[in-house]
Every structure is written in C-alpha cells, then in structure tokens.
N, C-alpha and C positions, 0 to 999 in steps of 0.2 A: 505494500500500500503505500503510495507516493505520499509525503508529507504536505501539506498545503501551505502556500504563500502566505506571506505576511501580510495581512489583510492592512486598511490605512489606518485602523484603530491602532495595531500592533503596531505600525510601524511610528507612529506620532507616541506611543508611548516608550519606546526603545529611545526616541530622542528625547524624549523628557528627560530620561534617566540621563542621557549624555550630556545635555545638559546641565543639571542638577550637580552630578558629580563632578564634570570639570569646571564649575564656579566654586566647587568646594573647597577650592585651596585658596582662592582670593578670600573668603568668607572666615576661613580658617584664620589667615593673617590677619583680617579684620578684628576680631575675636582677640587675638592675643596680643593689640594695642592697648587693652583696657585691663586685663586678668592674666593671670600666668597660667603655664600649659597645664599644669595637674589640676587647677581649679576650672580649667574650661574644659577638661576632662569629665570631672565629675558633673558638672553643671550640664553638660551634653547626655549624659548616658541617665541621670537623673529626671530630665523633660524627655527621654525618650522611653521610660519605664513608669515611674511613679504614678503618673497623672491614669496609666491607662490598667494599673494591676487588680483593681475592681469591677473591670468590664471584660477582663480577657482573661480564657482559663490558661490553666497550666499546660503547656503541651504535653502529648503523651510520649516523653521520652525521659529515662532515669535523669536525676539531676548530674550525673558526673559530666554530661555531655553540656550542658547551659553552664556550668562552672568552668569547663576549658574552653568552651567558645568565647565567655564573657572575658575571661583572663587574656587570651589570645589575640581576637578583633576589638575589645574593648582597651584593657590597660595594654596590651602589646601593641597593636597596631598606632594607636591613636596614641596613646603616650611617647612613642618614640617618634610619632609624626609631628605631634605639635610642639613637642622639645627640638628637634630638627628646624622649623620653619621660626622657632623663637632665636635660635642659635646663626641662624644668617642661609637656609636654605630657601630659596626665592620659588616663589608660588609655581612658576609655570614649570621650572625644573622637577617641581614635587610632582606635578602630574604626571609626568615624564616616568621617573622614575620607580613610582607605586605602581607601575605596570611590570616589573621584574615580578611581582605575586605572582604571574602565569607559569613564568620557567621555574619559582623557588617550589609550586604547586608540583609542575613537573619532578623535580629531583626527590621530592619528599613522597609523593604518590608511587615510586617503583617500590620502594622498602618497606611503605607503611602499608601500602591498600593491594600492592601486588601490580598494579599497572604499569605494563610495558608502553614506553614512548616510541613512537615512528621515528624514520632517521630524520624527516623532514621537523620535526619536532627538536632534534639534537640541535641540525642546522641551524635552525630559528633562534637556540638558545647562544649558540657561538657567535653570531651575526649580533647580537643585543649584549652579551658579553664586553665584544667591542668596541658599541657604542658606549655602553657604561664607561670604560676606561678612558674616552675620551670626555666625557664630561666631568669624570672624578680627576682628571688632571686641567681642568680649565676652571678651578676654583680661584677664589681669591679672597682677601679680606677686605676691601674696600664697599662704599654702600651701593647697595642693588646688586651684590655678586655674591655667588655660591660660595660657603664655605665648606673648608672638607669634612669638618664635624657635621655639618646640616646636611651633609652627603650619606655620611656614613649611616648618621640617625634615621634618614629618610630610607638607606635601603634596608635598614634592620625592620622599619615598619611593612615595608613591603614583604620582607620574610615571615612577620607574625601575620600578616596577612592570608600568607600561603598554609600557614598553620592552622590559620582558624578553617579556613577552606577542608582541610582534611580531617579537622573534628567535624564538619558539617556535612561531608559525606559519609565519615563513619556512623553518625547519628543517624543518618539514611538507610542503611542498612540495619537499623535495629528496628525502624517504624518510620513511615510516611505521614510525618508530621508537618504541620502548618507553619510556612513559616513566620508568618506576621507574628504570635503567638509565642513563636523561639527566641525572636530580636527584642520581643518586648520583656521576656523573663532574663533572657540573658544579659540585658544591659543592666540589670541590677547588680549584676556581680561587682561591678570594677568600680562603683561608686564610692565603696568604702576604701579600697586600695587607693584611691584618686586621693581622695581628702587628705589619706593619712599621709601620702608624698607629699601634697600638697604643703599641710604643716612642716613637715621635714624639711624640705627646701626652701617654702618661703620665710617660712615661720609664722605662728600663729596671729599676732599682732599685724604682719601684711595680708593675709587672706582676709582677717577681718576687715581692716582697711579696703580692699578689693570688693568685696562685697557690700559695703556700705555704701562704696563710691562706683558702683557697675553703672555704667552709659546705658543708652540705647543699641548703640549701635551692637555692645558686647551682648545685649540682651537677644537683640534682632541673631545675632549669627548663633548663640546658642539652638535657638527656636529653628532658624534652617538646619543646621547640622543636625538637632534631632528627629525634625519632625517631617522633613523634605529630604534630605541626605541619607537617611538611617530606614525611618519607617517608610515613607513613601517610594523611594528609587530602590531600594532593596524588595520591595512586596511587588511593583510591577516589573522588575528584571525577574525574580523566581517566577512568577507569572506566565512570562515569556519563554523559560525555559521549559516549563512544564506542557505547554501547548507548540512548541518547534524545536526540531533537535537541537542540541548545542552549537553545531556547526553553523547553524544559520544564524544562530544570536551573538554570538561572543564576538564576533568580529567589530559590531557595535562599539566594542568598549575602545577600538583603536582610534574612534572621534575624542574620548574624551582629555588627552593630552592635547589635542588641535584646539579645544574650548578651553583646555587652562592657560595654553601658552596665550590665546588670544586677549582670556580675562586679565591675567597677569601684566601683559602689556597696556589693557586699556585703563586698567584701576590704579597700578603701580609704576609703570611705564618700564617695566621690566624688559631687557631687550637682550636674550641670550647671545652670547659670546659665539664669532664663527665655530669654533671648534663644539661649542655646547651644541650647536643646530646642524652640525654632523654627527654628533654622538646622539641628538634626541632621532635623528632620522635613520641610523642606525638598527637605533632600539624600535623603531614604530615596524622596519622593515622586519626585524627579527621577530616582531608580535605576526606580521604578515603571514610569513613563511610557516609559524607557528601554528594558526589559526587554519591557514589556508589550504597548506601541504598536503595535509588527506584527504581533501576535497581534488584537489589536482590530480593525485593519484590515481583516486577510484575513478575520475572522469578519461584519464588516460588508460587504464584500465578496459573501460568500456569500449571505447574505440579502437581497441586491441584487436586486428583479426583472430579469429579463431581457428587455430589448425585443426586439419581435420585428418 
C-alpha cells in the first residue's frame, strides 16, 4: 500500500514546526538577556507542565522513562544549550549545530537499539563532521562571534537531544503512548534540578532579584519556549510522523537552520563568517545525504532492470 502524499494541512503543520523551531534560538537569546540560563530552564518547564497536570492524565508508561526523558531532553539538552547561548554561542550557528542530534542518534542507536545504519548515513555523518570542524575553528571572542565554549556546550546539547531520542524509542517499545501527556509529565522532572543549579550557580539573592524584576521580554520568551516550541511543535511533529513515513517528514527539519540563520541576522545582526557558512553548508549537506540517501538507493534499485 502506497503512503498518501502530504495534504495541504500537513504541509502547513510541517512549516509551522519549522518556523517555531527556527525562531526558537532567537527567543532563547531574548530570554537570557533578563534571567540566567538555569532559571530560564526552570521557568520553561514549569510553564510547560504545571498548568496542565490537573487536566492531562499520566501516560501509560513506567515512571523511569519519564524521568530519563526529562533529565536528558530537559535538563541535559536545554541546560547545555541555554548555558552555551549565554557563553557566546550565536543563535544562528546554534540552529545548525543542534541538528547534529540526528548523527548522535545514529551512533547511539546501533549499540543501544540494535539499529544498523546504511552506508549513506555514515557518509552523511562524515560530511557533517567536516562541517563541524570548520565551524569550530572559526570561533572568536569578539562581540557577535561564536566562542569555543559556546560551541562545545551546544554540541553537548545536541548529544543530549540524541539521548532523549533513544529514550523515546525505547519507551515506544514498551507501550504506544500519547506524546502530549508524555511531554507534559516529563517536563516536571527538570524543574527542581534547574532551580537547584540556578541557586548554586547564581546564588539565592541573584535568583530572587531576577524573579522580582523579570520583564515582559523574558515572560514572553518563557511562554513561547514552553507552549509553542515544546507542547505545540512536538505534538504537530509527532502527529505528522504517525500519519506519514519518517523519510517523508524528517527532511523538513533541514529548513530549521535556514529560519534560524535568517532570524538571527534579522533580530541580532549575526552574520556568520565565510568559514562558518562553509561549515553550515557541509552540515546541511550531510543531513541531506543522511535523510535522502535511503530514498535515493530505493529509487535506484527500482529502476535497475531485473535479470532473468
């Protein structure tokens, strides 16, 4: 049975996710101008979970999966990313480097899930790694430049995103769960660790001062990150994956860095160096090879004449 093509509504949903996730990095930068990275993480996940706990039922999964996902995707991914953005990672380059989660997932899936990678996926990984090396060597310490610390922390965030992908796949082997309750309840897990880290890193007095003087830009950033980038975007994305093959849906994620680079240039005047442009292009090319390589091989096999 052939898969149905994406409807106009499905295309609009996919593009909505791309725009939300692409703007996500600029919104994070705005939020970090008013509050610290760990406090931003605590507020983000509190807003994504606490208002909905009375209305959303516990997902049909053992609690260990929610804890593992909350620590990996919440505390790990966004803890590293927020800290990286504060320590000099540009919003545009962050949107590119975070896409390495696809390759980290590929590396982890083999030993942990028993999933074998295709040759084109390994080729895409090598191309993207070359691009990351170009990006990493183009760091600087001046205003508007990407720092090495910011790059390493963002790369670590991509790795933690991959870990959360593995947890989600393992959970799916246990039960066919609804993604919205899973995201809501797992978002409770990182709240207390984020608060503890904020108190340890910034001190109780600074945290209290930031909360007392929080402005509308930071509040709107928290709302966008919690309700749009987390709850809405992940729900739309998962719905698309349930209705269509992954190979048809996931290539849309290649547009996220395009929106991320454009929004960073528009709002912050961030313009990557020539070396960073080359590196970003190599990362995106690696993603294209990774996502579309299997489809290309399948089409080639179909066109190959059958010997009798």
